[in-house]
N, C-alpha and C positions, 0 to 999 in steps of 0.2 A: 302183935303177931301181922297186923296189917302194916305195922312201918317197917318190918323186916321182909316182905313181898316184895313192897314198892322200891325198897334199898337194891332188892336181888335183881328186880328187874331194870333200875338204871344201869347196874353193874353190868348186867348182859349186852346193856345198848350201849356201852362206852366200849366194852370188846369188839362189839360187832363194827363200831366205827374204826375201831385200830385195825381189825383184819382185812391185810391185802387181798384177800381173795372175795372180799364183801363187795356183790355188785354194783350197791351204790356208790362206795368209796373210789371202785375202778372209774364209775361214771363221773365222777368228781375232778379225779384227775386228767381224763381225758378232755374233759372242759376246759379246764386250767391250761393244758398243753396246747390244746387248738387256740387260744386265744394268745398265747403267748407266741406262738408260730406265725399267726394272721399277724399281730405287731410286729413281728420283727422282719417279714415279708414286706408291709406296707413302709417299714424304714428304709430297708435297702432297696425297693422300687424309686422312693423318693430322692435317695442318695445317687441311683443310675442315672434318674432323669436329670438331674443336677450337673452332675459330671459331665453327660453328653451335651448339656447346652453350652456349658462352658467350655467344652474341647471344641464345640463347632464354632464357639464365638473367637475361641484362638487362632483356629482356621481359615475364618475369615477374614481376621487382622493380617496373617501372613501373606494370604494371598494378595489383597488390598497393597499392601507393603511393597511386594516383589511386583505384582502388576497394576502400575495405580491407573485407575480409570483416566481415558482420553478427555482434557477439557475441550470444552467447544470453543475453540479460539473465534474471537471476532472477524467478519470478513464482508465482504461487499462485491456484489455481483449487478450490473447492469441489466435493463432489460434486455430478452432475447431480440428483439425487433432492432434493438440498437447494435448488437452484437451481429446480427445479418448485415446489417447497413454500411457498417463501418469496413469498407473495401481496402483499409490500410491499417494493420495492426501491428503493435510490436509489444515488446515487454523488456521489464530489466529487472533488478533487485535493489532494495533500499534496506540498508540495514540498520533496521527498527521496527520492532514488534508492528504488528497489524492494527493494535487498539491504539497506539500514537499517529498512525498514520490516517485513518478514518476520519477523524474530527478534522482533518486538514485537505482532505480531498478537492477541494475547490482551489485552493492553493497550489497543490500539486499540477491540477491543471492548466492553471495559467503559469508555470513557470516552465512545463514542458511546450508550452504553446510558444512562450517567448524565446526558449532554447533552441525550439526548430524554425524561427521566422516566419511563420506562417502568415498569409495574407487573412485579410478580415473577412473574408467569406469562407473561411474553413474555422474548424474548433476542433480542440482535444476533449475525449471524454475518456475517462476512466472506467475500462469494463469490467475490472476485478482486482481486489485487493485479497492475496491469499498467504497466509502465513503457514508453511507446511510442518506439519508435526510439532516437535518440541524445539525447533530452530527456533533464533534471534532474527530473522530477516523476512520483508516481505516481499511476496512476488506480484510487481505492478504490471497488467495489461492494459494498454490504452489504444484507441483507436483514434484516427483522423477522420471526420465527417464533413461535408458540407455545413454551412448553416442552415440553409434551406432543405426540406425535405423533399424527397424525389428529385434529387439532381445529383449529379454526379462530382469528383473534385476536377478541376482545371487541368490541362496539361502541362502549364506553366508550373500548376503548384506540386504537380506529382513528378516534374522535373527537378526541381527545387528540393521535394523532399527525398528524391531516391539521393541524390547524393549527399542530404544530412544523414539520413539514414545509414549508407554505406560508411561514413566516416566515423558515424558513431558505434557502429560494428567493428570496426578496425582500430577503434581507440585512438583514431588522431583527434576527436573531439570528445566533449563529455556534456551532458544534460547541466546546464547550469541551476542547480536548485537550491532552494535553502535548507544547508547541510543542518544547521541547528534544530529546525524544525522536523524536515525530511527525514535526513541522513544522506549519505553519500551513495550516489547509485552506480551502479556496477554490473555486468554481464549483460551490455543491450545485445537483443536478438531482434529480427525482424520474422514475423509472423504471416506476413500476407501482405501482395503489394502488386497491384494489377500490372501487367505486362514484365513482371521478373524484378529482379534484382541483380545487379552486376556490382562486383567488387575488385579492388586492386589490391591482391593482398602482399605485393613487394611494397607496395607504395614508391615505386619508380615514378622518375619524372618522365613525361611524356619524349619520346624521341624522335627526330626527323631524319632524314636522310634516304637513301636507296634502299626500299623495300625488295628483300630477296626471298622471303620465306612465310607465310601465313601457316599457322596447325591449327588443330583441334581435335578435341576427344572427350569423351564422357566418363566420369567416374561414381560410383554408386555410392558416393558420401556425401554428407552435408558441408555447406560452407563454413560451418563453425568446426568441423574435425579439422577441416584443410588448413585452416587459420592457424590451429594450434602446430600445426605440420610444416607450415610456411618456408621457413630455411631448408628444410630437407628436401621440399618439392623444388625450389629453385636450384640448390646442388646437381638434384639429379638430372632437371631439365638441361642443365647446361654440359651436364656429359654428355647427354646423346644429343644436344644440338653441336658439341663442337665448335663452339665460337673463337673466332680470330680475334686479336687485340683490338682491330678496328670495327667490330660488330657488337652490336648490343640485342638486348630482347627483352620484350616484356609479355606480360601474360595478366589476363584477367578471367575470374571465376564468374559464371552465370548459375543461377536458379531460377528458371522459367517461372516457378510456381510463385517467385515472389518471397521465398522462406530461406532464413538460414540455419535454421535447424532439420529440414528434410531434404533429403535426396532427391534426384542426382544432380551433380555439378558439371556443367559445360566447362571446358579447359579451353582459353582460345589465345594463342599466343602470334608473335611475329617476331622476324630479326630482320633488323635493319644495321646496313652498312654505311660507315662514313665516306666510304671510297668505294668507287666501282671493284666490283669483286670478280676474282676469274673464273668464268664460265665452269670450269672444271672443278672449281671447290664447291659450287654450288649444286653441280651434278653428283659429285660424289656424297654429299650431304644427303640428297634427295634419295640416291642409292640406299643409305643407311636407315634413314625414316621409311622407307619402304618394309624393311625389314625391322623395326622397331615395334610394330603390332604384336609380332611374336614374341617380344619380349618385353611385354607391356610397357612400350614405349620408354625403357628405361626405368620406370618407377617400381620401388619395392610393392610387391603383391600382398604381401603380409602388413603392409601400413594403409597403401591407398587403394587397395584392392583391384580388381581386372578391370585394364583399359579397353574401353569400347568405341565402337563410331569414330575410327582415328581415320582424319581426312588430312592434306597438307597440299597445298601449291607452291610451286618454286618460281621466281621471276628471275631466268639466267642472265636478263639485260639490266636488270635493278630496275624498279618503278619508284618515282618520286613519291610519296605519298606520307603524312601524320600518322602515327601509330595510334593517334586517339580516333580518327575518322575509321582506319581499319578495323579497330576492337569493337566499335561501336559501344563506348561505354555506356551510355544512356540508352536503352533500349526503348522502341515505340512502346506507346501504351496503347 
C-alpha cells in the first residue's frame, strides 16, 4: 500500500513537470531564454565592435593613401642676426634635393665666392637651403658680408658685385659650381642690394654719337617679369620712338630697392644719332612723346601695366655723350 502511494505521488510530480501552466516550469523556461538572449547579445556586441574597429582601420588606411603626411624635409637657416647684417642677398635654384646639399654647404659657399670674384675682405654665407614641398630642387639663398663684423661692404666691392649680379640675372654668365656635387644652378634672382640694381635687358653694345633724347617712366612690375617680355618691350618702344636708320636706342631697367622680384621698375632710355639729325625730326618725335602717356607710352597695358611718371628731354642740336654715362648703369650706393 505504501509503495502504491509512493508511485502515485511520483506520477503526479512527473505530470506537474510536464504541465506548461506549471509556474515552476515557466520559471525554468524564462531563465533559459534569458540566458540564451544574453549570450546572443554579447556575441552580437562583440561582432559589432570588431566590425567597427576593422572599418575604422580601413578608413584610416584610405585617408593616408590618398593624403600622405608631409615629410619633414631637411633644411638650413642661418642665424637671424646674419640675415639682418647681410646687406647683399640673392637666391637661385639647384636641381638636387636639400638633403644632398646641406652636407656640402661649405663647398657651396666657396664656389659662389670664387664665381663672384670677391675680395678677401668679403665672405659668402648661405642664409637658407629650402626644398619646397614634393619638388626635387633646392632654393639657395645667400648673402655677401664683410669679414669683419660691424663693417660695411666697400664701394669697389659693391660696384663689382652689382655688375656680376646683373650678368647672372640676365643669364650672360653663370655660377661656376661643382655640378656633380651641387647640381646645376638656375633662376638667379637678386633679393637685396644697397643703392639699387640696374640691368640692361637688351644686352646692347654701348652707343656713342649725338644724343637727341633721354626718356624715363615707371612700371609697376618686377625686373624678373620684364625680363621674360624683353623682346616685346623692345619692339613697342621702337614703334613709339620712330627711329631712323641712322639712329639707335638703348634702355636700362632699375629697381631702387635692389630687388629683381619686387616692383616697381624705372625704365630709362636714350636715342643716339650717328649723324646730325634734322631739328624738325626731333621736334616731331617730342610732339609724339608728349601724347604718349595718354597711350601708355605705346606699351601694352595688359602686359606691362600702366606707365607712370613719364619724363623726356630732347636735344634738338644733339649732344655728344656716351650712352653709359647718360643711363648711369652703375647707381651710386
